[in-house]
C-alpha positions as CSV (number, residue, x, y, z in Angstrom):
1,M,1.8,36.8,-11.7
2,S,-0.5,35.2,-9.7
3,K,0.7,32.6,-6.6
4,Y,-0.6,29.8,-9.2
5,E,1.7,30.8,-12.2
6,E,4.5,31.3,-9.5
7,A,4.2,28.7,-8.7
8,L,3.8,27.2,-11.8
9,S,7.0,28.3,-12.9
10,K,9.4,27.3,-10.4
11,F,9.8,24.0,-12.5
12,D,10.5,23.7,-16.0
13,F,9.8,20.5,-17.7
14,R,11.1,19.4,-20.1
15,Q,11.0,15.5,-21.2
16,T,9.2,14.9,-25.3
17,A,6.4,12.7,-25.3
18,D,9.0,10.5,-27.2
19,E,11.4,10.8,-24.4
20,I,8.8,9.1,-21.9
21,S,7.6,6.3,-24.3
22,R,11.6,5.2,-24.4
23,T,11.3,5.1,-20.4
24,V,8.6,3.3,-19.9
25,A,9.2,1.2,-22.8
26,D,12.8,0.0,-20.7
27,I,10.3,-0.1,-17.5
28,A,8.2,-2.3,-18.6
29,A,10.4,-5.3,-20.2
30,D,12.0,-5.1,-16.9
31,A,9.1,-5.2,-14.9
32,P,8.2,-8.6,-15.0
33,K,10.9,-9.4,-13.2
34,L,8.8,-7.4,-10.1
35,Q,6.3,-9.9,-10.4
36,T,6.5,-12.0,-7.8
37,T,4.3,-13.4,-4.8
38,E,4.5,-10.5,-2.1
39,V,4.0,-8.3,-4.8
40,L,0.6,-9.1,-6.0
41,Q,-0.2,-9.0,-2.5
42,F,0.9,-5.6,-2.0
43,L,-0.6,-4.7,-5.1
44,Y,-3.6,-6.5,-3.8
45,S,-3.8,-4.1,-1.0
46,C,-3.1,-1.0,-2.9
47,I,-6.7,-1.6,-4.2
48,D,-9.6,0.9,-3.9
49,L,-12.7,-1.8,-4.5
50,T,-14.9,0.4,-6.9
51,S,-18.7,0.3,-7.9
52,L,-19.0,3.2,-9.9
53,G,-22.2,2.4,-11.9
54,T,-25.4,3.8,-12.9
55,E,-27.2,0.5,-11.8
56,D,-25.9,1.1,-7.8
57,S,-28.4,0.4,-5.4
58,K,-28.5,0.2,-1.6
59,E,-28.4,-3.4,-1.9
60,S,-26.1,-4.0,-4.6
61,I,-23.4,-1.5,-2.3
62,W,-24.3,-3.7,0.6
63,K,-23.5,-6.9,-0.9
64,F,-20.6,-5.6,-2.7
65,T,-19.2,-4.5,0.9
66,E,-20.2,-7.9,2.2
67,K,-17.6,-9.6,-0.7
68,V,-15.1,-7.3,1.2
69,N,-15.5,-8.2,4.5
70,D,-15.6,-12.4,3.2
71,F,-12.4,-11.3,2.1
72,D,-10.6,-12.0,5.5
73,A,-11.8,-15.1,6.5
74,A,-10.9,-16.6,3.6
75,H,-7.5,-15.6,2.4
76,P,-5.7,-14.2,6.2
77,D,-2.7,-14.8,4.8
78,L,-3.1,-11.7,2.8
79,E,-3.6,-7.7,3.5
80,N,-7.9,-6.1,2.3
81,V,-7.3,-4.2,0.3
82,A,-7.4,-0.2,1.1
83,A,-10.5,0.9,0.7
84,V,-14.1,0.7,-0.9
85,C,-15.0,3.2,-3.6
86,V,-18.8,4.5,-4.1
87,Y,-21.3,7.1,-5.3
88,P,-21.1,10.0,-2.2
89,N,-25.0,8.6,-1.9
90,F,-23.8,5.0,-1.2
91,V,-21.5,6.1,1.6
92,A,-23.5,5.6,4.5
93,T,-24.7,2.1,3.4
94,V,-20.6,1.2,3.0
95,K,-20.2,2.9,6.4
96,E,-23.4,1.1,8.1
97,A,-22.2,-2.8,6.0
98,L,-18.3,-2.6,6.9
99,R,-17.0,-4.9,9.5
100,S,-13.5,-5.3,7.6
101,D,-10.7,-3.5,9.8
102,N,-8.1,-0.9,7.9
103,V,-10.4,-1.0,5.3
104,G,-11.1,2.4,4.0
105,I,-14.1,4.7,2.5
106,A,-14.0,6.8,-0.7
107,A,-16.3,8.5,-2.0
108,V,-16.4,10.0,-5.9
109,A,-16.9,13.7,-5.7
110,G,-17.4,16.9,-6.4
111,G,-20.2,16.4,-9.9
112,F,-18.3,13.1,-10.9
113,P,-17.3,11.9,-13.4
114,S,-17.1,15.7,-15.7
115,S,-17.2,18.3,-12.6
116,Q,-19.7,19.7,-15.0
117,T,-21.9,21.4,-12.1
118,F,-21.7,24.1,-9.5
119,S,-18.7,24.9,-7.2
120,E,-21.9,24.6,-4.1
121,I,-22.9,22.0,-5.8
122,K,-19.1,19.6,-5.3
123,I,-18.8,21.0,-2.0
124,A,-21.9,20.5,-0.3
125,E,-21.3,16.7,-2.5
126,T,-18.4,16.6,-0.9
127,A,-19.7,17.8,3.0
128,L,-22.2,14.9,2.4
129,A,-20.1,12.4,1.8
130,V,-17.5,13.3,4.4
131,A,-20.1,13.4,7.7
132,D,-21.9,10.4,6.0
133,G,-18.7,8.4,7.5
134,A,-16.4,9.0,4.1
135,D,-12.3,8.9,4.4
136,E,-11.6,10.3,1.3
137,I,-12.8,11.9,-1.7
138,D,-11.9,11.8,-5.5
139,I,-13.0,14.9,-7.4
140,V,-11.8,15.8,-11.0
141,L,-10.2,18.7,-11.5
142,S,-11.9,21.4,-13.7
143,C,-10.6,20.0,-17.5
144,G,-12.2,22.4,-19.7
145,E,-11.7,25.6,-17.2
146,F,-7.3,24.0,-16.9
147,L,-7.2,24.0,-21.1
148,D,-8.8,27.5,-21.1
149,N,-5.6,28.3,-19.0
150,N,-8.1,29.9,-15.7
151,I,-6.3,28.0,-13.8
152,E,-7.0,30.8,-11.0
153,D,-10.3,29.4,-10.9
154,V,-9.4,25.4,-10.7
155,C,-6.8,26.0,-7.8
156,E,-9.9,27.9,-5.9
157,E,-12.7,25.3,-5.9
158,I,-10.0,22.6,-4.8
159,I,-8.7,24.2,-2.1
160,E,-12.5,25.4,-0.9
161,I,-13.2,21.0,-1.4
162,K,-9.8,20.5,0.6
163,E,-11.1,22.7,3.4
164,T,-14.6,20.9,2.7
165,C,-12.8,17.6,3.6
166,R,-11.6,18.4,7.1
167,S,-9.5,15.2,7.8
168,A,-10.5,13.4,5.0
169,R,-8.0,12.8,2.6
170,L,-8.7,14.2,-1.2
171,K,-7.5,12.4,-4.4
172,V,-7.9,15.1,-7.8
173,I,-8.7,13.4,-11.0
174,L,-6.4,14.9,-14.4
175,E,-8.4,12.3,-16.5
176,T,-5.1,12.2,-18.5
177,G,-7.0,11.2,-21.4
178,L,-8.0,14.8,-21.6
179,L,-5.3,16.6,-21.1
180,K,-3.9,15.0,-23.4
181,T,0.2,15.9,-23.3
182,A,2.7,15.3,-21.2
183,E,2.8,18.8,-20.1
184,N,-0.5,19.2,-19.8
185,I,-0.5,17.0,-17.4
186,Y,2.6,17.5,-15.7
187,R,1.3,21.0,-14.4
188,A,-2.0,20.2,-13.8
189,A,-0.5,17.7,-11.2
190,I,1.6,20.2,-9.6
191,L,-1.3,23.0,-10.0
192,A,-3.9,19.9,-7.8
193,M,-0.6,19.1,-5.8
194,Y,-0.2,23.4,-4.6
195,S,-4.1,23.3,-4.1
196,G,-3.9,20.7,-1.8
197,A,-4.2,17.5,-3.4
198,D,-3.7,14.0,-1.1
199,F,-3.2,12.4,-4.1
200,V,-3.0,12.5,-7.6
201,K,-5.1,10.6,-9.7
202,T,-5.0,9.4,-13.4
203,S,-8.8,9.3,-14.4
204,T,-12.2,8.9,-13.6
205,G,-12.1,5.0,-16.0
206,K,-15.2,6.4,-17.9
207,V,-12.9,8.6,-20.5
208,Y,-11.4,6.8,-23.0
209,P,-7.9,6.7,-23.1
210,G,-7.8,5.8,-19.2
211,A,-4.6,5.3,-17.3
212,T,-1.4,4.6,-19.8
213,P,1.9,4.1,-18.2
214,E,3.4,6.8,-20.1
215,S,0.5,9.1,-18.7
216,F,1.4,7.4,-14.7
217,Y,4.4,8.2,-15.3
218,T,4.3,12.1,-16.3
219,M,2.4,12.2,-13.3
220,C,5.1,10.5,-10.8
221,L,7.5,12.7,-12.0
222,A,5.5,16.2,-10.7
223,V,5.1,14.3,-7.5
224,R,9.0,13.6,-7.5
225,D,9.8,17.1,-8.4
226,Y,7.2,18.7,-6.2
227,Y,8.6,16.9,-3.6
228,Q,11.5,17.3,-3.7
229,L,11.2,21.4,-3.7
230,H,8.4,21.0,-0.6
231,Q,9.3,17.7,0.9
232,Q,5.7,17.2,0.7
233,Q,4.6,14.0,0.1
234,V,2.0,13.6,-2.0
235,G,0.0,10.0,-2.9
236,V,-0.4,8.7,-6.8
237,K,-3.1,6.6,-8.2
238,V,-3.7,4.4,-10.8
239,S,-7.4,4.2,-12.1
240,G,-9.4,3.2,-15.7
241,G,-8.1,0.1,-17.3
242,V,-6.4,-1.2,-15.2
243,R,-7.4,-5.3,-14.8
244,T,-4.4,-7.5,-14.9
245,A,-1.9,-9.0,-12.7
246,A,1.1,-7.7,-15.2
247,D,-0.9,-4.3,-15.8
248,A,-0.6,-3.8,-12.0
249,V,3.0,-5.1,-12.0
250,V,4.1,-1.9,-14.9
251,Y,3.2,0.7,-12.6
252,Y,4.0,-0.6,-9.7
253,A,7.8,-0.6,-11.6
254,I,7.1,3.0,-12.5
255,V,6.1,4.7,-8.9
256,K,9.7,2.1,-7.5
257,N,11.7,4.0,-10.6
258,I,10.3,7.5,-10.2
259,L,9.6,7.5,-6.2
260,G,11.0,4.7,-4.5
261,N,10.5,2.8,-2.3
262,K,9.1,5.5,0.3
263,W,5.5,5.6,-2.0
264,L,5.7,2.1,-2.2
265,S,2.8,1.2,0.6
266,P,-1.3,1.9,0.9
267,E,-0.9,5.2,1.9
268,W,0.8,6.5,-0.5
269,F,-0.4,4.5,-4.0
270,R,-3.5,2.9,-4.5
271,I,-5.6,1.2,-7.7
272,G,-8.3,2.0,-8.7
273,A,-9.9,-0.6,-9.8
274,S,-12.4,-4.0,-10.1
275,S,-11.8,-7.1,-12.4
276,L,-8.0,-6.2,-10.9
277,A,-9.1,-7.9,-7.3
278,D,-10.1,-11.3,-8.6
279,N,-7.3,-11.0,-11.4
280,L,-4.6,-11.0,-8.9
281,L,-6.3,-13.8,-6.2
282,K,-6.3,-15.7,-9.4
283,A,-2.4,-15.0,-10.4
284,L,-1.1,-15.6,-6.2
C-alpha cells in the first residue's frame, strides 16, 4: 500500500447520493432565512473576481482591475472582493494596475482548464505566475489519471506544484462535474489536501456541469473530516455557475452547516465568479 492509499484508508465515506440530495435539499430550504444584508456583504468579500476569456488582453485586464480599484470609493461601507483571478500571463498587468488594499492576485495555472500538458510546463507556469506577483495559484487536478486510479502520479504532481508556489496559496480544482460520483469527489479532495492544497475548489467553470450544491457539500464533508483527523484547516471554493445572490447563500449555508463559523471568512471560503458581483450589489 502506497502512502497515498494509506492516507485514503483513514477515511470511510458512506453517504449515498440520495442521502446527500436530501440533506442538501433541507439546507437549501432553510437558506433564504440567512439572506441578510450582512451575509450578502460578507459573500461579496469572498469573491474571486474572475476574467478567463480567450479574448482577454492586457488592456481589457487593466480595465477589469480598474473596476476593482474604483469599488472602494464607490462603496466605502463594503469590503472589496478577495482577489482578482486571471490567466498567468496577465498577473504582471494586475500587479501594476491594482491599487485596492487587501485584494489578492490569483492566477489559474498548470495547463488550466484541462490540466493536459507536461508536468514541467505546469511547474514552470506556476513559477512564472508567482514571480510576477500571484498570491494564489489555482490548478486542476489531473482528472484522467485520478479516474484511472493513478493516484501516486496525481499526488506527486500536486506536491511539486505546491513546492513551486513558495508562499502563494494553492487551490486545487477537482472538476467535480467530471468526477461525477460523491465518492470520487470525496477521495479527490482528501488526496489534494494530503498533497498540500490550501484550498479545494469545485470546478473550472469550463466543464458542464459546474458546481452543484451536492458536489460542494461532499467536498465540505471531506474538508471537515480531514480537519477532524489532522487538525489542518483547508479552505473551500465554489466556482462554475454561481450567479445569483440566492445561489451564493445556499453555498454559504452549506459551509455554515458542515464546517461552521471557523470557515466563514474570505481566508477560508471563496466564490469564483464574474456576474455574481453585480448581482450581489443589486440585491444589497
